C-alpha positions in Angstrom: 17.4 -2.3 26.2 18.2 1.3 23.9 15.1 3.4 23.5 16.0 3.2 19.5 16.1 -0.4 19.6 12.7 -0.3 21.4 11.4 1.8 18.5 12.3 -0.3 15.7 9.9 -3.2 17.5 6.9 -1.3 17.4 4.8 -1.6 14.0 4.1 1.3 12.1 1.5 1.9 10.2 1.9 3.0 6.5 -1.4 3.9 4.6 -2.1 3.0 1.0 -5.1 4.3 -1.3 -6.2 2.0 -3.6 -8.7 2.9 -6.0 -10.6 1.0 -8.9 -9.9 2.9 -12.3 -12.8 2.1 -14.4 -11.7 2.8 -17.7 -8.2 0.7 -17.1 -10.2 -2.3 -15.8 -7.6 -1.8 -12.8 -7.1 -1.8 -8.6 -4.2 1.5 -8.6 -2.3 2.2 -5.4 -0.5 4.6 -4.6 0.6 6.2 -0.7 1.8 9.2 0.6 3.9 7.5 3.4 6.0 6.0 0.6 8.2 7.2 -2.1 7.6 5.6 -5.1 4.8 3.6 -4.7 2.8 2.9 -8.0 1.3 -0.2 -9.2 -1.8 -1.4 -10.2 -3.5 -4.6 -10.8 -6.3 -6.9 -12.2 -8.1 -8.1 -8.7 -7.7 -7.1 -5.3 -6.3 -9.8 -3.7 -3.1 -9.5 -6.5 -2.6 -5.7 -5.8 -2.5 -6.8 -1.9 -0.3 -9.8 -2.7 1.9 -7.4 -4.5 2.2 -4.8 -2.1 3.5 -7.6 0.4 6.9 -7.7 -1.4 6.6 -3.7 -2.9 6.6 -2.1 0.0 9.1 -3.5 2.7 11.8 -3.0 -0.8 10.6 0.7 -0.8 11.0 1.3 2.6 14.3 -0.2 2.7 15.1 2.0 -0.1 13.8 5.0 1.2 14.4 4.6 4.7 17.2 2.4 5.3 18.0 3.3 9.1 14.3 0.9 9.8 13.3 -2.4 9.9 11.2 -2.6 6.8 9.5 -5.6 8.2 8.4 -3.4 11.0 5.6 -1.7 9.1 2.3 -2.7 8.8 0.5 -2.1 5.6 -2.7 -0.2 5.9 -4.9 -0.9 2.9 -8.0 2.4 1.6 -10.0 0.9 -0.7 -12.2 3.3 -2.7 -14.3 2.1 -5.1 -17.2 3.5 -7.3 -19.4 2.4 -10.2 -21.9 4.2 -12.4 -24.5 2.4 -12.9 -27.4 3.2 -16.3 -31.2 3.3 -14.8 -32.9 0.0 -16.1 -35.8 0.6 -18.8 
């Protein structure tokens, strides 16, 4: 087995940053690892489901020589909420 074949089977992890946009009321996702990724969804579950479809498609477009299914998707969720003190 060639070294190139062995490298293709090693899953790589792509990091996706997701954050809650309080003003828009949606979860947003982008990535420095995946050119062109910028999506949003109402829930974390919906966002994660779309990422499972979109990430392989973008990886195939950006890196046609790599197997898009060989990449793990690591999502880093950041959330923030401003609360008012109860009177």
